[in-house]
N, C-alpha and C positions, 0 to 999 in steps of 0.2 A: 504494499499500499504506500509506503514511503517513496518508493521509486516512482510510482505513478504521480504522486503529488509533486515531486521534483520535476518531472517532465512537464506537468501542467504549469508550474511556475516559470520554467524556461520558455514555454510557448507564450505565456502572457508577457514576459519581458521582451521576447522577440517582436510580438505584435505591437507593443507599445513603442519599441524602438523604431520600427518601420513607420508607424503613425507619426512619430516626432520628426523623422527625416522628411516624410511627405509634407507635413505642415510647414517645416522650415523652407522647403523648396517652393511650395505654393505661396508663402507669404513674402519671401525675400528674393528668390531667384526668378520665378516666373514673370513678375511684373517687368523686370528689365529685359527679359527675352521678348515679351510682347511689344514693348516700346521700341526695341531695335528692329523687329519685323515691320512694324508700322512705319518707322522712319525710312527704312530701306525700300518699302513698297512705294511710298510717296516720292522718293528720290527717283526711282525708276520710271514712275508715271509722269513726273513733271520734268525730268531731264536735268534739273538743277535744284539747288536748295534756296535759291533767292526768288522772290516774287510771290504773287498771290496764289499761283497754282499750288505750290508747296504748302503754304499757310492754310489754304482751304482744304487741302487733302489731309493735313494733320488735324484740322479742327473736325472734319467729317469722321476721321478714324477715332477721335477721342469721344465722339458722341455714341458710337456703336458699343 
């Protein structure tokens, strides 16, 4: 019985650790990845980072 309890504890620790890594990624890493994708998409569509095209694209992407 003790061995089964130990395995359950390790399973719980593993699940909590995976959830913590996922939460960290979602809270801190994912927003910067999304911002980079949006910026690159607008740069490709507008061909430059100056002017109203780029500004409008970034504003439209922020609304979504």
